[in-house]
N, C-alpha and C positions, 0 to 999 in steps of 0.2 A: 780318186784319181782329186784333187782338187781344181775347180775351176774357175777361174776370174774372168771377168768380163767386162773393159772398160770402153767408155767413149768418148772420144771428143770430140764436137761441134754436130753431136747426133746422139738423138736420145735413145737411150736402148729399151724398146718397146717389150712388152711379153713376147707378145709375138718372133720380134728380132732375138731376143732370151733363147725361148723355145730352141728358134731355130738352127741357133749356134750351139745348145748341148746336144741337139740331135745330130749334128754334122761332126762336133769335135767328141762326143761319145764315144765316137765309133773309134779313134784311136786307141785307145783303150785295147783293142781284140788285136790290133798288130804289133804292140810295144806293153805289152802289162807291167810293168815297173816303173808307168808315169806317178810322178809324183805331184806337179803343178803344170796344168794349161794356161798361161796367160793369154786373151785376144782382147785385141786393140784395135777397134772400129771405129775410125775418123773419116769426117769431109773435108778434104780442102778445097782451099778455092785456087783454081790452076787455066789457064787458057786452053788445055786441053779437056772436053766436059769428060773425056771417055776415062779420065786419070786421075775424076773427084774422089771418088768412096775407096778409103784404104781401112784392109783386112791385114793383120800382124796376127800372127801365131807364133808364140814360146811355149814348148816343152821343155820339160825338167823330167828326166828318168835318168836314176841315180848317177852318174858321171856323165853323163852326156846332157849338150844343151841343143835343141834343134830350134832353128826360126824359121818361118819363109813370111813372104807380105806379096801380095799383091794388089793392086790397083785397079779399078774397073768403072764403068759410068752408075754399075748400081752394085748392092752394097751385100746381097742376096749371090750376083757372078763373082763379086770379091771372095765372098767367103767359100764359096765352091772352089775354087777356084785355089785358094790358098790352101784349101786342105788336102785337096789332090796333091800340090809342092810339097805336102809334108807325107802323105801318104811314101810318094816317093824318095824321100830324104829318110825316113825311117824304113824304109824296104835296104837303101843304099847302107846305113849305119847298123842294120842287123849282117846285112853280107859281109861289112868288114869285119864285124865279132866274129861273125859265122869263117871266115876267111882266115882267119891267124888261128882259129882256134883248130882248123882243117890241118894248117903247115904246122902247128904245133904236135902237131898226133901225128902223122906224117914222119915231121925226123926223127920221132922217137922211135915208129915204128920200123924207119927203113934201118937197116944194114948199113955200115960206113963205108964200107965198098961200092956200092950202088950209088949212081948221080940220080938225082929226082930234079926233072924238067920245071923249074918255077914258071910260074905267072913271075912276069916285074911291077913290082909296086911300085909307086915314087918314094924317091926316098930324099935325105937331105945331103944335098949336093955343096953347099955353104952354110959356113960359120961364121959370123961376123960378130964381130963384138967392137963396145964401144963405152966410152965415160960418160956416167953417170951422174951429172950436177942437181943438187936438188935448187928444183924450182915452184911455180906459183902453174896452174892449170893454164891461167892465162898467158904466163911466159909460154908455154908448150905450143900452143895453138899460130904463138908468132913466128916459134922457129921451125913449124912446120911447115907455116907458109911460106917462110923465108927460103926451108930446102924444097919447098913443091911436091911435097908429099901427100898422101891420103892419112899416114894416123904416127902418131911419134909417141916413143916410151918414155919417161920421165922418173924420178924420184919426188911425188910431191912432197912439198913443204910441210902443207896444212895436215895429209892424215898423214905423214913418214911413210907411204907402200911404194913402190914402183906403180905409174899409173898407165894407162893409154888414154891419148886424145886421139878421136878420127873426123872425117869431115863426113857429113850423113848425106843421101843421095836430095835433102832437102835443102842442101847449101847449110845448115848450119853446123854446130860440133856437137860428139859425143865423149862421154870420158867413162873409161873400162876402171871397174877399180875391185882389184880380184878380191875375193875373199876364198881362206883355207876352209874345207872341206870337214 
């Protein structure tokens, strides 16, 4: 497992690095196929003193990417809370994988005549198709704002791929550029 710790407007001291390594190092016990863990610590200037210290953890494992973010008045409290959130996400992720495997095994083992009572899983209830015209990310942000959406899918002229722009919780924008694995 590769651990990357980054700081923004905050100094990553040896003590803070050891604390993060200790807390995040335990994630490997719950999800053994973790390839990379990225921890971003930052201090933001906000009106509320309770939301100044931000800890964000992104875990890449096989085909899954899990992400959690937490804000508080103390960076260590943010780290503790974000790691707890990540444990819950890992449990949910592993539960979904296990549930799918169990359903597949049950469907093979049960004769066709018997009906199996299944727990309702969320399903795709609507498919929406739309034309994608080649535009720049800046034009995509304008389109997103005009529509009043939180994200916008578009064909990026610059890199000739489908991209997504989205509004972040801090009011800025993000750009998602998918890569094939």
